[in-house]
C-alpha positions in Angstrom: 0.0 0.0 0.0 1.3 3.4 -0.9 1.8 6.0 1.8 -0.6 8.4 0.2 -3.4 5.8 0.6 -3.2 6.0 4.4 -6.2 8.1 5.2 -5.1 7.8 8.9 -2.2 10.1 8.1 -4.4 13.1 7.3 -4.1 14.6 10.8 -0.3 14.2 10.6 -0.2 16.2 7.4 -2.2 19.1 8.8 -1.1 19.3 12.4 2.0 21.4 11.9 0.2 23.8 9.6 -2.5 24.3 12.2 0.0 24.6 15.1 -1.8 22.0 17.1 -0.8 18.7 18.7 -2.5 15.5 17.5 -5.2 13.4 18.9 -4.5 10.2 17.0 -4.1 6.7 18.4 -2.3 4.1 16.4 -4.4 1.4 18.1 -7.4 2.8 16.3 -6.0 1.6 12.9 -4.7 -1.8 11.8 -2.5 -0.2 9.1 -1.2 2.8 11.0 2.4 3.2 10.0 3.8 4.5 13.3 3.9 2.3 16.4 5.4 3.8 19.6 6.2 1.7 22.7 6.4 4.2 25.5 7.5 1.5 28.0 10.4 0.3 25.9 11.0 3.9 24.6 11.0 2.9 21.0 9.1 3.7 17.8 8.7 1.5 14.7 7.8 3.4 11.6 7.2 2.6 7.9 10.1 3.8 5.8 7.9 6.0 3.6 6.8 8.2 6.5 8.3 11.8 6.4 10.3 12.8 9.4 8.1 15.8 10.0 5.1 13.5 10.3 6.9 11.2 12.7 8.1 14.1 14.8 4.6 15.5 15.1 3.1 12.2 16.0 5.7 11.5 18.7 5.0 15.0 20.1 1.4 14.1 20.5 2.1 11.2 22.9 1.9 11.9 26.6 4.1 14.9 27.5 5.7 14.7 24.1 8.5 12.5 22.7 11.1 12.8 20.0 13.9 10.7 18.6 17.4 11.8 19.5 18.4 13.8 16.4 16.6 14.4 13.1 18.0 15.6 9.9 17.8 19.3 9.0 15.4 18.6 6.0 12.6 16.9 7.9 10.2 16.4 4.9 12.6 13.6 3.8 11.2 10.2 4.5 12.6 8.3 7.4 13.8 5.5 5.1 15.5 8.0 2.8 17.2 9.6 5.8 18.5 6.3 7.0 19.6 5.1 3.5 21.7 8.2 2.8 23.2 8.8 6.3 21.2 12.1 6.7 22.0 14.0 9.8 21.4 17.0 12.0 24.1 18.2 14.3 24.5 15.7 17.1 27.6 14.3 18.7 25.5 12.5 21.3 22.9 10.7 19.1 24.5 11.0 15.7 22.8 10.7 12.3 19.4 9.2 11.8 21.2 6.0 10.6 23.3 5.7 13.8 20.2 5.7 16.0 18.5 2.8 14.2 18.0 -0.3 16.4 16.3 -2.6 13.8 15.4 -2.6 10.1 12.9 -4.6 8.0 14.2 -5.1 4.5 12.8 -6.7 1.3 15.7 -8.8 0.0 16.8 -9.4 -3.6 15.3 -12.9 -3.5 11.9 -11.4 -2.5 12.0 -12.4 1.2 11.3 -10.1 4.1 14.0 -10.0 6.7 14.6 -8.1 9.9 18.2 -7.0 10.9 19.4 -5.9 14.4 22.7 -4.7 15.7 23.0 -7.7 18.0 21.8 -10.4 15.7 23.5 -9.3 12.4 26.4 -6.9 13.3 28.2 -7.1 10.0 25.1 -6.8 7.7 23.5 -4.3 10.0 26.5 -2.0 9.7 26.2 -2.3 5.9 22.4 -1.6 5.9 22.7 1.5 8.2 23.7 3.5 5.1 23.0 1.4 2.1 21.7 3.8 -0.6 19.2 1.1 -1.5 22.0 -1.1 -2.8 21.2 -4.1 -0.5 17.4 -4.2 -0.5 14.2 -2.2 0.0 13.9 -0.7 3.5 10.3 -1.0 4.7 10.5 -0.4 8.5 12.9 1.0 11.0 12.9 1.0 14.8 14.4 4.0 16.7 14.8 4.8 20.4 12.8 7.8 21.6 13.2 10.2 24.5 11.0 12.7 26.2 11.2 16.1 24.4 13.7 18.3 26.2 13.8 22.1 26.3 16.9 23.7 25.0 18.6 26.9 25.9 20.1 28.4 22.8 22.4 31.4 22.6 24.3 32.8 19.7 28.0 33.7 19.7 29.1 36.3 17.1 32.6 36.3 15.8 34.7 37.8 13.0 36.5 35.6 10.5 39.8 35.4 12.5 37.9 34.5 15.7 35.9 31.9 13.7 39.1 30.3 12.3 40.7 30.3 15.7 37.8 28.5 17.3 37.8 25.7 14.7 41.6 25.4 14.8 41.3 25.0 18.6 38.6 22.3 18.1 40.9 20.5 15.6 43.9 20.6 18.0 41.9 19.6 21.0 40.4 16.6 19.2 43.9 15.5 18.0 45.3 15.7 21.5 42.4 13.9 23.2 42.1 11.2 20.5 45.9 10.5 20.6 45.7 10.1 24.4 42.7 7.7 24.1 44.2 5.5 21.4 46.0 3.3 23.9 42.8 2.4 25.8 43.3 4.9 28.6 39.8 5.1 30.2 40.4 8.6 31.6 41.5 9.9 28.3 38.5 8.3 26.5 36.2 9.9 29.1 37.8 13.3 28.4 37.4 12.8 24.6 33.7 11.8 25.1 33.1 14.9 27.2 34.7 17.1 24.6 32.6 15.6 21.8 29.4 15.8 23.9 30.1 19.5 24.4 29.4 20.0 20.7 25.9 18.5 20.9 23.3 20.3 18.8 25.8 23.1 18.0 25.5 24.7 14.5 28.1 27.1 13.1 28.0 29.5 10.2 30.3 31.8 8.3 29.0 34.4 5.9 30.8 35.1 2.7 29.1 38.5 2.5 29.1 39.6 6.1 32.5 37.9 6.9 31.1 37.0 10.2 30.8 33.7 11.9 28.0 32.5 14.3 27.7 29.5 16.6 24.5 28.4 18.1 25.2 26.8 21.5 22.5 24.6 22.9 22.2 23.1 26.3 19.3 21.1 27.8 17.2 23.1 30.3 15.6 20.7 32.7 13.4 23.3 34.4 11.8 25.0 31.4 9.0 23.9 29.1 9.5 23.8 25.4 8.0 26.7 23.4 7.0 26.8 19.8 7.2 30.5 18.9 9.7 31.9 16.3 11.9 34.3 18.4 14.0 35.5 15.6 16.3 38.4 16.6 18.5 40.6 14.5 22.2 40.4 15.0 23.7 43.8 15.8 25.2 45.7 12.8 23.6 43.6 10.1 20.4 44.2 8.0 17.1 43.9 9.9 14.9 43.5 6.8 14.1 40.3 5.1 11.9 38.1 7.4 8.2 38.2 8.0 6.6 37.9 11.4 6.8 34.1 11.2 10.6 34.2 10.7 10.4 33.2 7.0 12.6 34.8 4.4 10.9 37.4 2.2 13.0 39.1 -0.5 12.4 42.9 -0.6 13.6 46.0 -2.3 15.9 47.0 0.6 17.9 43.8 0.3 18.1 44.0 -3.5 19.4 47.6 -3.2 22.2 46.4 -0.8 23.0 43.6 -3.2 23.2 46.1 -6.1 25.8 48.1 -4.1 27.9 45.0 -3.3 27.8 43.3 -6.7 26.5 45.6 -9.5 28.0 43.5 -12.2 25.6 40.5 -11.6 22.1 40.0 -12.9 18.9 40.1 -10.9 18.9 36.4 -10.0 22.4 36.5 -8.5 21.5 39.7 -6.6 18.5 38.0 -5.2 20.6 35.1 -4.0 23.2 37.6 -2.5 20.4 39.5 -0.7 19.0 36.2 0.6 22.4 35.2 2.0 22.9 38.6 3.6 19.5 38.4 5.3 20.1 34.8 6.6 23.4 35.9 8.1 21.6 38.6 10.0 19.1 36.5 11.9 19.4 33.6 14.3 17.0 31.9 16.7 17.7 32.5 20.4 15.9 31.7 23.6 14.4 28.5 25.1 13.3 26.3 22.4 11.5 22.9 22.1 13.5 19.9 20.9 11.7 20.1 17.5 12.3 23.8 16.9 15.3 23.5 14.6 13.6 20.7 12.7 10.3 22.2 11.8 11.4 25.8 11.2 12.8 26.0 7.7 13.2 28.8 5.2 11.8 28.9 1.7 14.6 30.1 -0.4 13.8 28.9 -3.9 15.5 26.4 -6.2 19.2 25.8 -5.7 21.7 23.0 -5.6 22.7 21.9 -2.1 26.1 20.4 -1.5 27.7 19.0 1.6 31.1 17.5 2.4 32.0 15.8 5.7 35.5 16.8 6.8 37.4 14.9 9.5 37.4 16.9 12.7 41.1 16.3 12.9 41.7 18.8 10.1 38.7 21.1 10.2 40.7 24.2 11.2 43.2 23.7 8.4 40.4 23.1 6.0 38.5 26.2 6.9 41.6 28.4 6.5 41.8 27.2 2.9 38.1 27.6 2.3 38.1 31.2 3.7 41.1 32.1 1.6 39.4 30.9 -1.5 36.1 32.6 -0.7 37.7 35.9 0.2 39.2 36.0 -3.3 37.8 35.4 -6.7 36.0 32.3 -5.4 33.4 34.5 -3.7 31.9 35.4 -7.1 30.5 31.9 -7.4 29.4 31.6 -3.8 26.7 33.8 -2.2 25.5 32.0 0.8 26.4 31.2 4.4 28.6 28.2 5.1 26.9 26.0 7.6 28.8 23.6 9.9 27.3 20.6 11.8 28.9 17.9 13.8 28.7 14.1 14.5 31.0 11.7 16.2 32.5 8.5 14.7 29.7 6.2 13.6 29.3 2.4 13.0 27.8 2.3 9.5 30.3 1.2 6.8 29.2 4.1 4.5 28.5 6.6 7.3 30.4 9.8 6.8 32.0 9.4 10.2 33.0 5.7 9.6 36.6 6.5 10.5 36.4 9.5 12.8 34.2 12.4 14.0 33.3 14.8 11.2 32.3 18.4 10.6 29.8 18.8 7.8 30.2 21.8 5.5 27.0 22.7 3.8 27.0 25.0 0.8 24.4 26.1 -1.7 24.9 27.0 -5.4 22.4 29.7 -6.3 24.2 30.7 -9.6 24.4 27.4 -11.4 22.9 23.9 -11.7 24.9 20.7 -11.6 22.6 19.3 -14.3 23.7 22.1 -16.6 27.3 22.2 -15.4 28.8 21.1 -18.7 27.3 24.0 -20.6 27.0 26.6 -17.8 29.4 25.7 -15.0 29.7 27.8 -11.8 33.5 27.5 -11.9 34.3 29.2 -8.6 31.7 27.1 -6.7 33.0 23.9 -8.3 36.6 25.0 -7.3 35.4 25.1 -3.7 34.0 21.6 -3.9 37.2 20.3 -5.5 39.1 21.9 -2.6 36.9 20.1 -0.1 37.3 16.8 -1.9 41.1 16.9 -2.5 42.5 19.0 0.3 40.0 18.5 3.1 39.3 14.7 2.6 35.7 15.6 2.2 33.1 12.8 1.8 30.2 14.1 -0.2 26.6 13.6 1.1 25.0 10.7 -0.6 21.7 12.5 -1.1 22.9 16.0 -2.2 24.7 17.4 -5.2 28.1 16.6 -6.5 27.7 13.2 -8.1 27.4 14.4 -11.7 30.5 16.6 -11.5 33.2 16.9 -8.8 32.5 13.5 -7.3 31.9 11.6 -10.5 34.1 8.5 -10.9 33.7 7.9 -7.2 36.5 5.7 -5.7 35.0 4.1 -2.6 38.3 2.4 -1.5 39.9 5.9 -1.2 37.0 7.7 0.3 36.2 4.9 2.8 39.6 3.2 3.3 38.7 1.0 6.2 35.1 0.1 5.4 34.4 0.1 1.6 35.2 -3.5 1.1 33.2 -4.5 4.2 30.2 -3.1 2.3 31.3 -4.9 -0.9 31.2 -8.2 1.1 27.7 -7.4 2.2 26.7 -6.8 -1.4 28.1 -10.2 -2.4 26.0 -11.8 0.3 22.7 -10.0 0.0 22.6 -9.1 -3.7 25.2 -11.1 -5.6 23.4 -10.7 -9.0 23.1 -6.9 -8.7 19.4 -6.6 -8.7 19.6 -3.3 -6.7 22.8 -2.0 -8.5 20.9 0.6 -10.5 22.6 2.7 -13.1 25.4 4.2 -10.9 29.0 3.4 -11.9 30.2 3.7 -8.3 29.8 0.1 -7.2 33.3 -1.2 -7.8 35.4 -3.4 -5.5 38.9 -4.8 -6.0 40.9 -6.9 -3.6 44.4 -8.3 -3.3 46.0 -11.0 -1.2 49.8 -11.5 -0.9 50.3 -8.9 -3.5 48.1 -10.5 -6.1 44.6 -9.4 -7.2 41.9 -11.8 -6.2 38.0 -11.9 -6.4 36.5 -9.9 -3.5 34.7 -13.0 -2.3 38.1 -14.6 -1.5 38.5 -12.0 1.3 35.0 -12.1 2.7 33.6 -13.9 5.7 30.5 -13.6 7.9 32.3 -10.7 9.6 33.0 -8.8 6.5 36.3 -8.1 4.6 39.5 -9.4 6.0 41.6 -6.2 6.1 44.3 -8.1 8.0 45.1 -10.5 5.1 43.8 -8.6 2.1 44.0 -5.1 0.6 41.0 -3.1 -0.6 42.3 -1.6 -3.9 41.3 1.7 -5.5 39.7 2.2 -8.9 41.8 2.6 -12.0 39.1 2.5 -14.6 37.8 6.0 -15.1 38.6 9.7 -15.2 38.0 12.3 -12.4 36.6 15.8 -12.6 38.9 18.7 -12.4 38.2 22.4 -12.5 40.5 24.5 -14.8 40.6 28.3 -15.0 37.7 28.5 -17.4 35.9 25.2 -17.4 35.0 22.0 -15.5 36.4 18.9 -17.2 37.4 15.4 -16.5 41.1 14.4 -16.2 43.0 11.3 -15.4 43.0 10.1 -11.8 
């Protein structure tokens, strides 16, 4: 049955628009796609249910429940969020995939199978972020918690202060991680405390304002969540551009400012610049409900959204290079705020943090379209993405832009050096004939044992790929995108 055929979901679709909590009981419907167990503190949900719908339903239960951390784009289905490793900013709960306790999957042979962390550790890690390559996800089970209230404050910094903060984060992580490597329990506890201090934090840096902001969030155990939109202007920046609900509204004042900053660009680009300027000027502050950052989203028009996950161990060095590029000619292709989010190391083989904690750098292309990049490339924006790929070890988001251009000819063994062939072994076990391979050219695995190339299956066991006895080899069969001075093109690896 298709999700749209569930008449029981009508209240879920309308609740947020009406600003009311729900009065719906799953027990009233045999086919209701969300089943919460408040005793076990879990929820099992059909994969096609949008996160917004799940959040609103959980909030209607008792005093209100949520799952630990949602993605930023909450109208994505829960199954899509799991399959692509979609995330918010959470070093405590992690991405949506990391929170999953169990998954029901339609297999290549047509059978229906449930996987759990305890029962199928190897295959579960492969399915946590699978891009649909291993089967069709039909249900997921997540832990839930009572909705907390958060205190959120904004810290305003200039560019040098912003860079100093992330360089300090990088250095602190390196020191603590090195101390914890030997199994020192005290050092591991200090590392955990450091990572937990970043829980729910979101950072930005504005290419127009040249200002950075960090939203610091702490749980408030005495306050009740509120659902207003307490947008407040940041001192010294424009105060126009949002309506009373906190939604972006382009107006003449912002276009006039954009004209002064970039008179050489056309109206479309000026609108994007005005948009970015306004977004840099407003932040949410105050005591907020746990859902606040998930259900408040701006309507900014069509654009390409890109995101790269950069290892926390090099985030300061990476941002210095990014700022240097964007303060020069690169800024002409990039009129938006840079948004930073955080997760710790995760267990999924294709999770962005499979090897270490990461910082996500989200960027939006308002001036070009990846689909048209061969004819009308946004060269400066693509140069930024190439920098993130080559100099920042960036892993591109599975569900966002980049796969037709900069990240074409994807080499999994290089991007995921300790887990890519684990995933390949899971493919060999669950879909050996390639029923779910699709049209992508990314699914390539090569292995070697004792210096000689062998079939991947020779290195696979029930626990995955034998990295001790075998090597997971990179691709050599295609050409990689490079950005020249005037065009985007493919060159040899």
